[in-house]
C-alpha positions in Angstrom: 129.1 91.0 64.8 124.9 90.2 64.9 122.3 92.4 63.7 119.5 93.3 65.9 116.0 94.5 65.7 114.1 95.4 67.8 111.4 97.9 68.9 112.3 100.9 70.6 109.5 103.4 72.3 107.6 102.5 69.9 109.6 102.7 66.9 111.1 99.7 65.1 115.6 99.9 65.1 118.3 98.0 64.3 121.7 97.6 64.9 125.1 95.6 64.4 126.9 94.8 67.8 129.1 92.3 69.0 127.8 88.9 70.2 128.4 89.4 74.1 126.9 93.7 73.7 124.5 93.6 76.1 121.0 95.6 76.4 122.1 98.1 78.2 124.6 99.4 76.1 122.9 98.2 72.8 120.5 100.6 74.4 122.8 103.4 75.4 125.2 103.3 72.8 123.8 102.5 69.3 120.1 103.5 70.3 121.6 107.2 71.6 118.9 106.7 74.2 121.3 107.7 77.8 118.5 107.0 80.2 118.6 104.3 81.3 122.0 104.0 83.3 124.8 101.4 83.8 125.5 100.6 87.6 126.6 97.6 88.0 126.0 94.6 85.8 125.5 92.5 87.8 122.2 92.9 87.8 122.2 94.1 91.8 121.7 97.9 91.7 118.3 97.9 88.9 119.8 101.5 87.8 119.3 99.9 83.8 115.7 98.4 83.9 114.0 98.4 81.0 110.3 97.1 79.7 110.8 93.9 77.1 107.7 93.1 75.8 105.1 94.6 78.9 107.9 92.9 81.6 110.2 94.7 83.7 113.4 93.8 83.0 117.4 94.1 84.1 118.7 95.2 80.3 121.9 94.1 81.7 121.7 90.9 81.9 120.7 90.5 79.2 122.2 90.6 75.8 121.1 92.4 73.1 121.0 89.5 70.4 118.7 87.6 72.8 116.0 90.7 73.0 115.6 91.2 68.8 112.5 90.4 67.9 110.9 92.4 71.2 109.4 95.6 72.2 111.3 97.5 74.4 110.1 101.0 76.9 112.9 102.6 78.0 112.0 105.5 80.3 112.0 108.2 77.4 109.3 106.3 76.2 107.6 106.5 79.7 106.1 110.4 79.0 103.2 111.0 75.7 103.4 114.2 73.7 105.6 116.4 76.6 103.5 114.7 79.1 105.4 112.9 81.8 103.9 109.6 82.9 101.8 109.8 86.1 105.1 107.8 87.6 107.3 110.3 86.1 105.0 112.4 87.8 104.7 111.6 91.6 108.3 111.3 91.4 108.4 114.9 90.7 105.7 116.1 93.2 106.5 114.0 96.2 110.3 114.1 95.4 111.2 110.8 95.1 114.7 111.5 94.1 117.3 113.2 94.8 120.7 113.2 92.5 118.4 111.0 90.2 120.7 107.9 89.3 118.5 105.6 90.6 115.2 106.7 89.5 114.4 105.6 85.7 115.4 102.3 87.1 113.0 103.6 89.7 110.5 104.5 87.7 110.1 101.6 84.9 109.9 99.6 88.0 107.2 101.3 89.6 105.9 100.7 86.2 105.8 97.2 86.4 104.6 96.9 90.1 101.4 99.4 89.9 100.7 97.7 86.5 100.7 94.5 88.0 98.9 94.4 91.2 96.1 96.1 89.3 95.5 99.0 91.5 96.8 97.2 95.3 99.8 98.3 96.4 100.1 99.4 100.1 103.4 100.1 101.9 104.7 96.5 102.2 104.6 95.4 99.2 106.2 98.6 97.4 109.1 98.0 99.8 109.8 94.9 99.0 108.9 94.7 95.4 111.4 97.4 95.2 114.3 94.9 97.0 116.2 94.7 93.9 116.9 98.5 92.7 119.3 100.1 95.1 118.6 104.1 95.7 122.0 105.8 98.1 120.2 109.5 98.1 116.4 109.3 99.5 115.9 106.3 102.3 113.4 104.8 99.5 110.4 107.2 102.1 109.9 109.6 99.3 110.4 106.7 97.0 107.4 104.7 97.8 105.6 107.8 99.5 105.8 108.4 95.6 104.7 104.8 93.8 101.6 104.8 96.2 100.8 107.8 95.2 101.0 107.3 91.2 99.6 103.7 91.4 95.9 105.8 92.9 96.4 108.1 90.8 96.1 105.2 88.1 94.2 103.3 89.2 91.6 106.2 90.3 91.6 105.5 94.0 92.8 108.6 96.8 95.5 107.6 98.9 95.8 106.9 102.4 96.3 110.1 104.4 100.4 109.9 105.4 
């Protein structure tokens, strides 16, 4: 058994787990944060995306012990004081979700994408960056619209007419 200590959504947490425990399972089972989903356990679907030390990672590809000492943000840590994060609000406004299973990973990926690109996003870039996230319901059109709208809001730009 290994002791894992993390900062998750701004709160220091620790727990014991087997050495082979994936970060996604530690987050869900030890911490009770079930917004991070388990889809494929092979890094193909993106439902398990969290931010580790400020960067988007697939938590099914990282052992919890490897993440020990890191700062983790999950989907539960994005909203602030009851207000949705701009990306969450854009997904709601632009109908960027249907069943909701992929949504936490899509949102976490979008936040990272917007932060890395400093507001300079276009449809082709968004579609390319979302290639590691699978959605079986939406066809991606509304997800892309939501990401572009959030990008515009977060960087004080008007979104181009659709």
